[in-house]
N, C-alpha and C positions, 0 to 999 in steps of 0.2 A: 501685236503679234508680229514681231520683227523676224521671226524664224522662217526660213525658206521651206516651203512644202515640197515633198518629193514629187517627181514628174511621173514615175511609173506607178501603175495601179496597185500592185502588191505592196510596194514600199509605202505608198500613201495610206493603205489600210493599216499596215503594221504601225505606222507612225502614230495613229490615233488609238489603236488597241493596246499598245504596249504599256499604257498606264493602268490597265485593268487585267493583270495576269490571273488573279484569283477568280474573277468573274468569268473570264473566258475558259479557264480550266474547269470550272463548275458546270458551265453550259456544255462543254464537250463531254464531261462525265455523265451528265444527265441524258444527253443524246445517245451515248453508248448504252446506258442502262435501258432506255426506252427501246432501243433497237433490238435488244435480246428478247423482247416480248414474244414475237412470232416463233422463234426457235424453242423457247421454253414451253410455249403453248402446244406446239407440235409434239414435243417429248412427253408432256403430261397426257396428251391424248393417247399416245402409244402405251404409256403406263396404265392408263385407265382401261384400255381395251385388253391389255394383258391380265390385269386383275380380274376383270369380268369373265374372261375366258377360263381362268383357273379357279374360280370360286365354286363352292358347293351349291347345293340346291336351296339352302335356307335363306330366308330374308335377312336374318341377322348377319350371316356371312357376307351377303351382298352389301349390306350397309357398312360393315367394317371395312370391306375392300374398297368401297367408293369414298369413304370419309376423308382419308388423307389426300388422295388426288384432287378431290373437290375443294378442299381447303387450300391446296397449293394453287389451283385455278384462280380462286378468289384473291389470294395474296399476290399472285403474278399480275392479275388485272389491276389491282390497286397500286402496286409499285409502278406499273406502266403508266397509269393514269396520273399519279402524283409526279413522276419524272417528266411526263409530257407537259403537264401544267407548269412545272418549274422552268421549263424551257421558254414557255410563252412569257 
């Protein structure tokens, strides 16, 4: 290793990470995807409350109103879980 290493911290880190641009980009993308979990979850809660407030008295109407937001809650959780584990 006859190559001279950089003296400054940021340049030192970049020196070793520049060999892995795809991996670094993937980790940044997974971090951003995982970071959207709370925002999407809050929006889904709002949609769920709006659906329940506007539903009729029947149990079937309530089930139909809750089905789509509940499925999105599950999908949102699983995407968050998989992206978080991908970062690890």
